[in-house]
C-alpha positions in Angstrom: -0.2 25.6 -31.7 2.2 22.7 -31.8 1.6 22.7 -35.8 2.5 26.6 -35.8 5.7 26.3 -33.8 4.2 28.0 -30.8 4.6 27.0 -27.3 1.6 25.7 -25.1 0.8 28.5 -22.7 -0.8 27.3 -19.3 1.3 27.5 -16.0 4.4 29.3 -16.9 7.4 26.7 -17.3 9.7 27.6 -14.5 12.7 29.2 -16.2 10.8 30.8 -19.2 8.9 33.9 -19.5 5.2 33.9 -19.7 5.3 33.7 -23.6 7.7 30.7 -23.5 10.0 32.5 -26.1 12.7 33.6 -23.9 14.6 32.4 -20.8 15.0 33.9 -17.2 18.4 33.5 -16.6 18.2 33.3 -12.8 15.7 30.5 -12.7 17.4 28.7 -15.6 20.6 28.3 -13.5 18.5 26.8 -10.8 17.4 24.3 -13.2 20.7 23.6 -14.6 22.3 22.9 -11.2 19.6 20.5 -10.5 20.5 18.8 -13.4 24.2 18.8 -12.7 23.6 17.6 -9.4 21.2 14.8 -10.6 23.9 13.8 -13.2 27.0 13.9 -10.8 24.9 11.4 -8.2 24.3 9.2 -11.1 26.4 5.8 -10.3 27.8 4.6 -13.9 28.4 1.0 -14.2 31.7 -0.3 -13.9 33.2 -4.0 -13.6 34.1 -3.4 -9.9 35.1 -0.4 -7.5 39.1 0.3 -7.5 39.2 -1.1 -4.2 38.5 -4.3 -2.4 38.9 -4.6 1.1 39.7 -7.9 2.4 37.8 -8.8 5.6 39.5 -11.7 6.7 41.3 -12.5 9.7 44.2 -14.6 9.6 45.3 -17.2 12.5 49.1 -18.4 13.0 49.0 -20.5 16.2 47.1 -18.6 18.9 47.9 -15.3 17.1 45.0 -13.3 15.0 45.4 -10.7 12.5 43.1 -8.6 10.3 44.4 -7.7 6.8 45.9 -4.2 7.4 48.8 -4.4 5.5 47.9 -2.0 2.5 46.8 0.7 5.0 48.5 3.6 6.3 47.3 5.6 9.3 46.6 9.2 8.4 47.3 10.4 12.1 47.9 9.1 15.2 44.8 7.5 16.9 42.2 9.1 19.0 41.3 7.3 22.3 38.5 8.6 24.1 35.9 7.3 26.8 32.3 7.2 25.2 29.1 5.1 25.8 26.8 2.4 24.1 24.4 3.8 21.7 20.9 2.2 20.3 23.0 0.4 17.5 26.1 -0.5 19.6 24.4 -1.7 22.8 22.5 -4.7 21.4 25.6 -5.8 19.4 27.6 -6.0 22.7 24.5 -7.4 24.6 24.6 -3.9 26.9 22.3 -1.5 27.9 22.4 1.9 26.2 24.7 4.1 28.0 27.3 1.6 29.2 30.7 2.9 29.4 33.5 2.3 26.8 37.0 3.2 25.4 36.7 4.2 21.7 39.8 4.3 19.4 39.3 6.3 16.2 41.6 5.8 13.1 41.6 7.6 9.5 43.1 4.7 7.6 44.7 5.5 3.6 44.9 2.7 1.1 48.8 3.0 -0.2 47.8 1.8 -3.7 44.8 4.0 -4.6 44.6 6.9 -1.9 41.1 5.8 -0.8 40.1 6.8 3.1 38.3 4.5 5.4 37.3 5.3 9.1 38.2 2.5 11.8 36.8 2.5 15.1 37.1 0.1 18.1 35.2 -0.1 21.3 36.3 -1.8 23.9 33.5 -2.2 26.9 35.0 -1.4 30.4 33.5 -4.7 31.5 36.2 -6.4 28.8 38.9 -4.0 30.0 38.5 -4.8 34.0 39.1 -8.3 33.0 41.8 -7.9 30.5 43.6 -4.6 32.3 46.1 -4.3 29.5 43.3 -2.7 27.2 42.2 -0.2 29.9 46.0 1.0 30.1 46.6 1.1 26.4 43.1 0.9 24.3 44.9 2.1 21.2 47.1 -0.7 20.8 46.7 -2.6 17.1 44.0 -5.0 16.6 46.2 -7.9 16.5 47.4 -6.8 20.0 43.7 -6.7 21.1 43.2 -10.2 20.3 46.3 -11.2 21.6 45.3 -10.0 25.1 42.1 -11.4 24.6 43.3 -14.7 24.0 45.9 -14.6 26.8 43.1 -14.0 29.0 41.5 -17.2 28.2 38.9 -16.5 25.3 38.2 -18.6 22.1 37.8 -15.8 20.0 35.0 -16.0 16.9 33.6 -13.2 14.9 30.2 -12.1 13.5 29.5 -9.3 11.4 26.9 -7.0 9.8 27.1 -4.8 7.0 24.7 -2.1 5.4 25.1 1.0 3.1 23.6 4.4 4.0 23.9 7.9 3.4 26.9 9.5 5.3 26.7 12.3 8.3 28.2 15.4 7.6 31.7 14.6 9.6 31.9 11.4 7.7 31.5 13.0 4.4 34.5 15.3 5.3 36.8 12.9 7.0 36.2 10.5 3.6 36.1 13.6 1.4 33.2 12.0 -0.4 31.3 13.6 -3.5 27.7 14.6 -2.7 25.3 12.0 -2.7 28.0 9.1 -2.3 26.8 6.3 0.3 29.0 4.5 2.8 29.6 0.9 3.4 29.5 0.7 7.4 30.6 -2.8 8.6 30.0 -3.6 12.3 32.2 -6.7 13.8 31.7 -8.0 17.0 34.6 -10.0 18.6 33.1 -12.9 20.7 34.9 -14.7 23.4 34.0 -17.9 25.4 30.2 -19.0 25.4 29.9 -16.4 22.5 30.4 -13.4 24.7 30.7 -10.1 23.0 34.2 -8.5 23.7 34.9 -5.6 21.6 33.1 -4.1 18.7 35.1 -2.8 15.3 33.5 -0.4 12.9 34.8 0.2 9.4 32.9 3.1 7.2 34.4 3.6 3.7 33.2 4.8 0.5 30.2 2.9 -1.2 31.3 4.0 -4.7 35.2 3.3 -4.2 35.2 0.2 -2.3 33.6 -3.4 -1.9 34.2 -6.0 0.7 35.7 -9.3 0.4 35.3 -12.3 2.9 36.4 -16.1 3.2 33.6 -17.9 4.1 33.7 -21.6 5.9 31.0 -23.8 7.0 30.0 -24.2 10.3 27.6 -26.5 12.4 24.1 -25.1 12.7 24.1 -25.2 16.5 27.3 -23.2 16.5 25.4 -20.2 14.1 24.6 -17.3 15.6 22.0 -14.7 15.2 23.0 -11.2 15.4 20.9 -8.8 17.5 19.8 -5.3 16.1 
């Protein structure tokens, strides 16, 4: 049959008539859509994403500050009360359902227009010892670090990073195309005795952003495993 130029007829190919010589347009459009979505989701190799997010924290005397100079707030931060979850509780060494202050921000990169979602979670137990955080949990991160330092804490940080598919609200807020993963970082600020004080989350497009870190050596006994 192949030599004669006629199609092999077994089960009817989806999108074609039983003879195989004509297209069923309604089914063919579904096949085209499947291939369009596949091609749209294929990540083409590039030298690097257009945006590098510097995750370093700089220190000047007793002042600590993250690198947020290139970012602008899309709108005023949203502060609310929430509770620890199965993923945030272990990082803060708290049981699930413990009370937190939450602060959400949408940040826009001035040069590229890329969007990231930024969240700070402050346990009530931390705010009880640093009253200014209970009064104004939506202050800037450097002000939070300053308040924690003034309360007598020697600050250190640990961070976990993973890639995952976004939830519907994340896809909308980040304006992501279909099948685009997010980079999700979870940074814990530790105080005296490595006590977890606050949790900072950052979510960014996996196709637009990459993360940059400054790595310093530490003594083995100072290293601390991050529980999950």
